[in-house]
C-alpha positions, 0 to 999 in steps of 0.5 A: 454810170457817168458823173452827170448821171451820178450827180443826178442820182445824188440829188434824189432825197430819201425824205426822212419823216422825223416829225416830233409832236410834243404835248408838254404840259405846262411847258410853253414856247409861246404866249397864250390866249386862254378861252374857256367855258365858265359854266364847265365843271372843270373851270378853270382848267388852264394850267396857268391857274394850277398854283391858285388864283383869286376871284373878284366879283364884278356883279355887285358894284356900287356904281352910280349912273355915269360913273367913269372910273373905280378901283378895287384892291385884292391880294395886294393888287389894285385894279383900276377901271376907267372909260370915256363913255358917257354911259359910264361903267354900268350899274351893279355889273361892270359893262362896256358900251360905245367906248372901251374900258381900260383896266390898269393893274398895279403891280402887274400880274402874270395871269388874268382873265374876265367872263363876258356875258349879255353881248349881242355881238360879243365882247373883246378883251386885249391883254398887254404884257411886257412880252406880248399882247393877246386878244380874245373874243367871246360871249355867253359866259366865255372866260377870256384871259392871257398867260405867258406874255410877261407882266400884264399891266393893262387890259382893254375891254370892248363891246364889238357892236357898242350895244353893251357887254357885261363882265361879271367877274375877274380872276387873276394870279398875284404877281408877287407870289410864286415867281420862280423861273426854271431854265433847262439846257441839254447837251449830247455827246458825241455830236455824231454817232453810229448805229448801236453805239453809246450816246450820253445826254445831260440836262441842266436845270437852274432856277433863275427866278426870284422865288424858290421852285418847289417840287422841281422835276426834269423829264427826258423824252428819248428818241425812238429806238434807243435803249437805256443803259444807265442814268444818274441817281433818282431816275424813274424809268417809263421808256421812252420817258425818264423822270427825275424829282429834283426837290426844291430849288432855291433862287440861283440854285441848279442841278444836273442829271444824265443818262447813257443810251445805245443808239438804234440798229442800222435798220432804223438809224443810218446815213441821213438820220438825226436823233432828236432828244427833248427835255423839259423841267417843271415845278409846282410853283408858279413861274414868271415865264415858261419859255425856257422850260423846254430844251433839245439836242440833235445827234447826226448819224456818223456816215463815215462809220459805214463807208467800208460796208459792202452794199446789200442789193436787197435789204432796203438800206444804204449800207455804205452811206454813198447816197444809193439804195439797193439797185440804185447803187453802182455796186448792184448794177450787175446783180440787179440787171440780171434779176430784171432781165430774168423777170421781164422775159415772160411779161407781155408788151404793154397795151396802148389803150385804157387797160394799161393800168391793169397791165401795170397792176398785173405784171409790173407790180409783182415783178421783182426788181421791176422798179429799174426796168423800163417795161413797155417803153414806160419809165416809173417815176423815181418816187415810185422806184424804191426797194419796197416796190410800193408803186401804188403809193405814189402821189398822195397816200398818207398815214392814218396817224393824224400826226404826220408830215406831208411833202411836195413833191410827194413821198410814198409811205416808206418816205422815198421821194425825188427832188431835182437839184435846186428844187423847192420842197414844201412840208406840211405838218398835220397834228390833232389832239385825239385824247379826251382832254385839252392839250395845252402849250403844244410844241412841234419840233422838226429836224431839217434834213442835212441835204436841205439848204437852210439859207432857202428856208421859209417857215409859216405859222410863227415857227422859229429855227435853231441853226445850231441844231438845224431844228424848226420849232 
């Protein structure tokens, strides 16, 4: 094999489908708009209201026609409504007409929302917090709210076509209650590790808020295939999840927990693989933000640990981590060529007509080692040429699991794909909630393959990138 052809083969990528879809409740990494059916028996179901909320009826007001402002104080929080509309704020029920109603909240609150009804075109609510803005639209009993945008000080209510919207009630969580703030951090040791080797994880949880965090927990979501060897005291084991109850954490207090695992065998963890480990912390006390409740770490496979291994030409593994699998490895050329020569002798010449596809199905697919044989003058694409010989999976066969990752150029069902040096690769992540309840605050973490150039990375849909761990969030 020439150096040029070797470089070309090295450009082939065995694409690792390492999608981690984490449905963490109530952890969140982003601001959240709350939109619920207020007539549902479960309302309010959003976890932002789990620590208790206060209700303010707005359907029995003592307003006179044309009144443009009024204030109400509940739970130590003042809500001041004001509009410039000549129609005022309505009568018994708060209404919006041709001009917006601006609600000012003093002091600001972490969670607030209103029900909108009786609007031909629907109502719109814009929530402004210290960390961001959320906008929601709805009608006919829809509850519109916001959480995790920091301290919410202003809400603007509008009617979408200026014919009148009613806002019969408001619900909020007081800003002065339950303002703990748990922050999680995670480390792993060592940074690179071989197969079936010890790997330790530690989780640090600190309360950086102004109030005590009641019933704090630390939860570790283990990578697939690892085996738990030991944990720090107090752990509840439900593999692949480990849970610690930390009790109450006073402001400024912190606790650490740890565990020791054994990495998966080389059949499932080798060469270009990365182990992604997630941890989250929770508390029954309301938090000022949930942005720092999730932590993660990555551990790369130690390729040097396999350098002296001989290449097995028929086990579907890159045994020595030189970038070549089975018959693609130079060490296997003699063995594989002999097998192909013996296998292709009885195969008839490929037809030139429309029956060619049937010829491939009848003769080539069942032929051992046929992926490196150029039968009938036709060369299989490298994406099809894998040790499993799943030729018919080329070009868009994807898993039945609704949570999976798709690549372009494509891969087959075993993750084998081909990309030339410098070629762009596009990944699309598909995810679906197949449960019976709402999944709040969904986070998706995807490790970037070690051979991909992070300087060319483009992320859609508001994703972020952590260069220290090479993980897209």
